[in-house]
N, C-alpha and C positions, 0 to 999 in steps of 0.2 A: 519563394517570395514570402515575406512575413507580413501578416495583417493583424491589426489591432481591432478587436471587436469590443466596442464600448457598450456597456450595458446601461441603458438610460431608463430611469424611472419616469414614466410619462406625467408625473405630478398629480395623479389621481389619489384618492384615498388608498393608503396602503392596505394590502390584504391582511387579514387577521393572522395570528400565529398558526391557527389551525389550517387556514387556507394556504399558508406558506409551506407547510410540510410537503405536499406533493410537488410544489414548485422547486423546493430545495432538492428533492429526490431527482427531478428532471435535470437540474444543474449537475448533480453528482454523476448521473448516467452520461450526460453530455461530456463531462470531463473525462470519464473513463473511456468513452468511445474515441475522443480525440487522442488521448494518451495511447490507446491500443493501436491506433493507426499512425503513430509517430508524428502527429501534427501539433500537439500541444507543446508550446514553448514555455508559457507561464500563465497563470491566472491568479486573480486576487479580488477580494471584496474590499471596497473602500469604506472608511469610517464615514459617519453622517456629515452632511453639509454644514451642520452647526459647528463642527470641529475644524472646518477648513480655514485656511489662511491664504490670502493672496498678496503678493508683493507687486505693488503698482509703481510705475515709473512716473514721476512728476515732470512738469514742463522744464524744470531746471536740472533734470537729470538725477535728482535725489530719489530715494525710494521710500515708500510708505507701506507698512504692513497693515492690512485691514482684515477684519473677521469676515468669513464667508467665502464662497466660491467666486470665481472670476465673473461669471454672469449672474444677474439677478433674474432667475426664472424658477418656475415650479418644477421644471424638468431638471433632473440631476443625474450625473454619472455615478453609478453605485458600484461599479466594478469593471473588470476587463478580462479578456482572454487575448493572449498573443499566440497566434497560430502560424504554422508554416504550410502554405498551400502552393499548388502548381499554378494557380490562376485566380483572378478575382472571382470568376464564376464559382470556383470551388469554395472560396471563402464565403461567398453569398449563400451557397447551399448550406454551409455549416450555420450561418447566422439564422437561417430559417428554422433551425432545430431548437432555438432557445424558447423558454417558456413564453407563452403569448402575452403575458402581462407587460413585458418589457419591450422597448424599442432597441434595436441593435444598430449602432453606427459602425460601418465597416470602412477602415482606412488602411491603405498600404503604408508600410513603414519604409522610410528612405534607407537604403542600404548603400554603403560606400565601399 
């Protein structure tokens, strides 16, 4: 079963570049561990919210493109991992291994 692990910045003051070095090292190790166990499908870091665009559907069915993410919140999805696990419990165990600064949303992917 595939799971999307969404990396959510909790909206706090971001760590300094110096503080991020060990965090990035944790991400690199986690990526290597997932790949070594054959669980990593794909992962990527997303560009900042300031660069996001959202296509909204108007009442008349037309569409409008607006700047920014879909939700207006301090929390923001900053990246993701798609992993292949035998169970939700397995995916949750992997989510616990992410650097503690981030919240990880775990969602199973619909497979047809």
